[in-house]
C-alpha positions in Angstrom: 0.0 0.0 0.0 1.2 3.6 -0.5 2.7 5.3 2.5 0.4 7.5 4.6 0.4 11.2 3.8 2.6 13.4 6.0 0.9 15.2 8.9 -0.2 18.8 8.2 2.3 21.5 9.4 1.5 23.0 12.8 0.0 26.6 13.0 2.6 29.4 13.3 4.2 30.2 16.7 3.7 33.6 18.1 4.6 36.0 20.9 2.5 38.8 22.4 4.0 41.7 24.4 2.2 43.8 27.0 3.1 45.4 30.4 0.6 43.3 32.5 0.4 39.7 33.7 -1.4 36.8 35.2 -2.1 35.2 38.6 0.5 35.0 41.3 0.6 31.2 42.0 0.7 30.0 38.4 3.8 27.7 38.1 6.3 27.9 35.2 4.9 25.4 32.8 8.0 24.6 30.8 11.8 25.1 30.9 13.0 28.6 30.1 14.4 28.9 26.6 12.2 26.2 25.2 10.5 26.9 21.9 6.7 27.2 22.4 4.3 26.6 19.5 2.4 29.8 20.3 3.7 32.5 22.8 2.0 35.5 24.3 3.8 38.2 26.3 1.3 40.2 28.3 -2.0 39.7 30.1 -3.8 43.0 30.0 -7.1 43.2 28.4 -5.8 43.3 24.8 -3.5 40.4 25.3 -5.9 38.2 27.3 -8.6 38.4 24.6 -5.8 37.8 22.0 -4.7 34.7 23.8 -8.3 33.5 24.1 -9.1 33.8 20.4 -5.8 32.2 19.4 -6.4 29.3 21.7 -9.9 29.0 20.3 -8.5 28.9 16.8 -6.4 25.9 17.8 -3.1 27.5 18.7 -1.0 26.5 21.7 -0.4 29.8 23.5 2.0 30.9 26.3 1.6 34.2 28.0 4.7 35.9 29.4 4.7 39.2 31.4 6.5 41.3 34.0 3.6 41.6 36.5 2.2 39.0 38.8 -1.5 39.4 38.2 -3.8 40.0 35.3 -4.6 43.6 34.4 -2.5 45.4 37.0 -1.6 48.4 34.8 -3.6 50.2 32.2 -6.5 47.7 32.2 -6.8 47.6 36.0 -9.2 50.5 36.9 -10.4 52.1 33.7 -13.7 53.8 33.2 -15.6 50.5 32.9 -17.7 51.6 29.9 -17.8 49.6 26.7 -18.5 52.6 24.5 -19.4 51.1 21.1 -21.4 54.2 20.2 -19.4 56.8 22.1 -16.2 56.1 20.2 -14.4 59.2 19.1 -10.8 60.4 18.7 -9.6 63.2 21.0 -8.3 65.0 18.0 -11.3 66.9 16.8 -11.8 70.2 15.1 -12.8 71.9 18.3 -10.0 70.6 20.5 -7.4 73.4 20.1 -10.0 76.1 21.1 -11.4 73.9 23.9 -7.9 73.4 25.2 -7.5 77.1 25.5 -10.8 77.5 27.3 -10.0 74.7 29.7 -6.6 76.4 30.5 -8.5 79.6 31.4 -10.9 77.8 33.8 -8.1 76.2 35.7 -9.8 72.7 35.6 -8.7 71.4 32.3 -9.2 67.7 31.5 -6.1 68.1 29.3 -3.0 68.6 31.3 0.4 69.2 29.8 3.6 69.1 31.7 5.3 72.5 31.2 8.6 70.8 30.9 7.8 69.5 27.4 9.8 66.5 26.2 10.5 66.0 22.5 8.1 63.0 22.5 5.3 65.2 24.0 5.9 67.9 21.4 5.8 65.3 18.6 2.6 63.8 19.9 0.9 67.2 20.3 1.9 68.3 16.8 0.7 65.1 15.2 -2.6 65.2 17.1 -3.0 68.9 16.1 -2.7 67.9 12.4 -5.7 65.6 12.9 -7.8 68.3 14.4 -9.8 69.0 11.2 -13.2 67.8 10.0 -11.9 65.5 7.3 -9.4 63.7 9.5 -12.0 63.5 12.3 -14.5 61.7 10.1 -11.9 59.3 8.8 -10.5 58.5 12.2 -13.9 58.2 13.9 -15.1 55.8 11.1 -12.0 53.6 11.6 -12.5 53.5 15.3 -16.2 52.7 15.0 -15.4 49.8 12.7 -13.3 48.2 15.3 -15.7 49.1 18.1 -18.7 47.5 16.3 -16.7 44.4 15.6 -15.6 44.2 19.2 -19.2 44.2 20.4 -19.9 41.2 18.3 -16.7 39.5 19.5 -17.6 40.2 23.2 -21.0 38.6 22.7 -19.3 35.7 21.1 -17.2 35.2 24.2 -20.4 35.4 26.3 -21.9 32.6 24.2 -18.8 30.5 24.5 -18.9 30.2 28.3 -20.6 31.7 31.3 -18.7 34.8 32.3 -19.6 37.4 35.0 -17.8 40.7 35.1 -20.5 43.0 36.6 -21.8 43.6 33.1 -24.9 45.6 32.2 -26.4 46.3 28.9 -28.4 49.4 29.5 -26.7 51.8 27.1 -24.8 55.0 28.0 -25.8 58.6 28.3 -23.7 61.5 27.1 -24.7 64.7 28.9 -24.7 68.3 27.5 -24.9 71.4 29.6 -25.7 73.9 26.8 -27.5 73.7 23.4 -24.4 74.6 21.5 -22.9 71.3 22.4 -26.0 69.5 21.0 -25.9 71.4 17.8 -22.4 70.2 17.1 -23.2 66.5 17.2 -25.3 66.3 14.0 -22.2 65.2 12.0 -21.3 62.5 14.6 -24.8 61.1 14.4 -24.5 60.7 10.6 -21.3 58.7 11.1 -23.0 56.5 13.7 -25.8 55.8 11.3 -23.4 54.4 8.7 -22.5 51.7 11.3 -26.1 51.1 12.4 -25.4 52.4 15.8 -28.5 53.4 17.7 -28.5 56.7 19.3 -31.1 59.2 20.3 -31.0 62.9 21.3 -32.9 63.4 24.6 -34.2 66.4 26.4 -33.6 66.8 30.2 -36.8 65.0 31.1 -35.9 62.0 28.9 -32.3 62.0 30.4 -33.9 61.5 33.9 -36.0 58.6 32.6 -32.8 56.9 31.4 -30.9 57.8 34.6 -33.3 58.6 37.4 -30.6 60.0 39.7 -30.1 62.9 37.4 -33.3 64.4 38.9 -31.0 66.6 41.1 -29.4 68.4 38.1 -32.3 68.2 35.6 -32.8 71.9 35.5 -29.1 72.5 34.6 -29.0 70.1 31.7 -29.5 71.0 28.1 -30.0 67.4 27.0 -28.0 64.3 26.1 -27.5 61.4 23.7 -28.5 57.9 24.6 -26.3 55.2 23.0 -28.7 52.2 23.4 -26.2 49.5 22.5 -23.3 50.5 24.9 -22.4 48.1 27.7 -20.7 48.5 31.0 -18.5 46.0 32.9 -15.5 45.6 35.2 -12.4 45.1 32.9 -10.3 43.6 35.7 -12.9 41.0 36.5 -13.3 40.2 32.8 -9.6 39.7 32.4 -9.6 37.4 35.4 -12.4 35.3 33.9 -10.7 35.1 30.6 -7.5 34.1 32.3 -9.2 31.2 34.1 -10.8 30.1 30.8 -7.5 30.3 29.0 -6.0 27.9 31.6 -8.8 25.5 30.9 -8.0 25.8 27.2 -4.4 24.9 27.8 -2.8 28.4 27.7 0.4 28.5 29.7 1.4 31.5 31.8 4.9 32.7 32.7 4.9 35.7 35.1 7.4 38.1 36.7 9.4 38.1 33.5 10.9 41.4 32.3 11.3 41.9 28.6 14.8 43.3 27.9 15.2 43.3 24.2 14.3 41.7 20.9 16.9 39.9 18.8 16.9 40.0 15.0 18.3 37.6 12.5 17.9 37.8 8.6 15.1 40.3 8.7 13.1 38.3 11.2 12.6 38.3 15.0 14.8 35.6 16.3 14.0 35.7 20.0 13.0 37.8 23.0 15.6 38.3 25.8 14.2 38.5 29.3 15.5 38.5 32.9 14.7 34.7 32.9 16.4 33.8 29.7 15.7 33.7 26.0 12.3 32.9 24.5 12.0 31.8 20.9 9.0 31.6 18.6 8.0 31.6 14.9 5.8 34.7 15.1 5.8 37.6 17.5 3.2 40.3 18.4 4.1 43.5 20.3 1.2 44.5 22.5 3.1 46.3 25.2 0.7 49.2 25.4 2.5 52.4 26.0 5.8 50.6 26.3 5.5 49.2 22.7 7.4 52.1 21.3 10.5 51.4 23.3 10.8 47.8 22.3 10.0 48.6 18.6 12.5 51.5 18.4 15.3 49.2 19.3 14.7 47.2 16.1 14.2 50.3 13.8 10.4 50.7 13.9 8.9 54.0 15.1 5.3 54.2 15.9 3.6 57.3 17.3 2.2 55.7 20.5 2.3 58.1 23.5 1.5 57.3 27.2 -1.4 59.6 27.9 -1.9 59.4 31.6 -5.4 58.9 32.9 -6.9 58.8 36.4 -9.8 57.2 38.1 -11.5 57.0 41.4 -13.6 54.2 42.7 -16.1 54.8 45.5 -18.9 52.7 47.2 -22.5 53.5 46.2 -24.1 55.4 49.0 -27.7 55.3 47.8 -29.0 53.4 44.8 -31.6 56.0 44.1 -28.9 58.7 43.9 -26.4 56.8 41.9 -25.9 56.1 38.2 -27.3 52.8 36.9 -25.0 52.6 33.8 -22.4 55.0 32.3 -22.8 58.7 32.1 -20.3 60.8 30.0 -19.9 64.4 30.9 -19.0 66.1 27.6 -18.0 69.4 29.2 -15.6 68.0 31.8 -14.6 64.9 29.8 -15.2 62.4 32.5 -17.1 59.0 32.5 -19.1 57.9 35.6 -19.9 54.2 35.6 -21.8 51.9 37.9 -19.9 48.6 38.6 -21.9 46.5 41.0 -21.9 48.3 44.4 -19.2 50.7 43.3 -19.0 53.9 41.2 -16.0 54.4 38.9 -15.1 57.9 37.7 -12.4 58.2 35.1 -11.0 60.9 32.9 -8.2 63.4 32.4 -5.5 63.4 29.8 -2.2 64.1 31.4 0.8 64.5 29.0 3.8 63.9 31.3 5.6 61.0 29.7 5.9 58.0 32.1 5.5 60.0 35.4 3.5 57.7 37.7 2.8 60.3 40.4 -0.8 60.5 41.6 -1.7 64.1 41.0 -4.0 65.4 43.8 -5.6 68.0 41.6 -6.8 65.3 39.2 -8.4 63.4 42.1 -10.2 66.6 43.2 -11.4 67.2 39.7 -12.9 63.7 39.4 -14.6 64.0 42.8 -15.9 67.4 41.8 -17.2 66.0 38.5 -19.0 63.3 40.3 -20.5 65.7 42.8 -21.6 68.0 40.0 -23.9 65.3 38.6 -24.7 63.3 41.7 -24.5 65.8 44.6 -25.3 63.4 47.4 -22.3 63.1 49.8 -19.6 61.8 47.6 -17.5 64.9 47.8 -17.1 64.5 51.6 -16.3 60.8 51.4 -12.9 59.5 52.4 -13.5 56.1 50.9 -11.8 56.8 47.6 -9.5 54.4 45.7 -7.4 56.7 43.5 -5.6 55.2 40.5 -3.6 56.2 37.4 -2.5 54.4 34.3 -0.9 55.1 30.9 -3.2 54.9 27.9 -1.3 53.9 24.7 -2.5 56.6 22.4 -2.0 57.4 18.8 -2.4 61.0 17.4 -5.4 59.9 15.2 -7.1 57.8 18.0 -7.1 54.5 15.9 -5.1 51.6 17.3 -2.4 49.8 15.3 -3.2 46.2 14.6 -1.6 43.9 12.0 1.7 43.2 10.3 5.0 45.1 10.2 8.0 45.3 7.9 9.4 42.1 9.7 7.5 39.2 8.3 7.1 37.4 11.6 6.2 40.5 13.7 2.7 41.8 14.4 1.3 44.7 16.4 -1.7 45.1 18.6 -1.4 48.4 20.5 -2.3 52.1 20.5 -5.9 51.7 21.8 -5.8 54.9 23.9 -8.9 55.3 26.1 -10.8 52.6 24.3 -8.8 49.5 25.0 -11.6 47.9 27.0 -14.1 48.8 24.3 -12.0 47.5 21.4 -10.3 44.5 23.2 -12.4 41.6 22.1 -12.5 42.7 18.4 -8.8 43.5 18.4 -8.0 40.1 19.9 -10.1 38.2 17.4 -8.9 40.3 14.4 -5.2 39.6 15.3 -5.9 35.9 15.8 -7.5 35.7 12.4 -4.5 37.5 10.8 -2.0 35.2 12.5 -4.1 32.1 11.6 -4.3 33.1 8.0 -8.0 33.5 8.1 -9.6 36.3 6.1 -10.5 39.1 8.6 -14.1 39.8 9.1 -13.6 43.6 8.8 -11.4 45.7 6.6 -8.0 46.4 8.0 -7.7 49.7 6.0 -6.4 52.4 8.2 -5.8 50.0 11.1 -2.4 48.7 10.2 0.8 50.6 10.8 1.0 51.2 7.0 -1.2 54.3 7.5 1.9 55.9 8.8 3.7 55.9 5.4 7.2 54.6 5.4 9.8 53.9 2.7 11.4 50.9 4.5 11.3 49.1 7.8 13.2 51.8 9.6 12.1 55.1 8.0 8.7 56.5 8.7 6.9 59.7 7.5 4.1 60.8 9.7 2.9 63.3 7.1 
């Protein structure tokens, strides 16, 4: 008889990078330096969803990271809102004028360190170049494409297994304090309609019907927009549940492992050097959040990802009747207030100060004041406040960078800015499809790093 056919080749091996990790007591599953079939560095929200979808597609995955618990950095205490409808770039036509107004009030949601670094100047300049109507519409459309896909991917995860992350599906409400703000949103609504995103402009009375606790400030409101399809949920809990499921699916976790550098050989990534030895794979994905730029610049790739520092406070619900039920976005003060179980999460601010981890007291006061402005029932005097900060990996145009690079075995999944939680499931699934050789379910136009035109792998032109 003829000899049996040879077995099919295994799927490609891969690495992911991010500045977060998994659980403390997970043992090292294999010897350091071994070649894993599929390897993931990082366990923040982008990486955990990527690992999940890779494992679901039949890949053997290993997660490697410097922290000792899932979502301990940027993903740990974010706003908690899955803003599929309220997805917009910071770079908008009105941003330069608004920044000037904010500076005059002394309570600006945009804070810039007066000792400007060259990286801060570059980021501000590139963002300013996107502050026009044409760029805003293009960028918002790209972001909505990923956000809409992410909603479907998240629902897919919920169908795959029972997962509890304090989720609610009651929509979100964007508040406006004067009619001029409402008049400016007509163009945004037309973009939303292209993606079949349900939204409705509400008067103050209707806002109170959506969020009854707004009754205390009804007379001050001009109205709002209700995004009916938005969700809320605890990103940290979600990451924890995904981590547990990944373990069941055979994903390996290596923790407390610091990434030092990436080694090249013949126009490919050869290995990753860490404080625990060398790790090899066939394909690699950089998903280090704000730290992606540092790793990539060492191998000749420059991407415009900047660490925009954000803050949040978490407080207990004092009275259910006087607290939000879902997410409320204050357009004027640029903060989000979200109900997460028996807690309230308030998040916002954009602090351009490179990687300064200092907890700025004025930012905490601004968040508490923003909460008190909308829900004036005792929160301002509360001492039970958990204050947090994290670096959002932001691009000047607001759109993340997902896909291939000039190196044939290197991929990116970074630059999600304030919308990492919102875009996480879709980003992970899209990346898994690209690595698996499966046709992506959405267009990758304007999502890959190629939108930052370059002449070769080490020369970039940001235009």
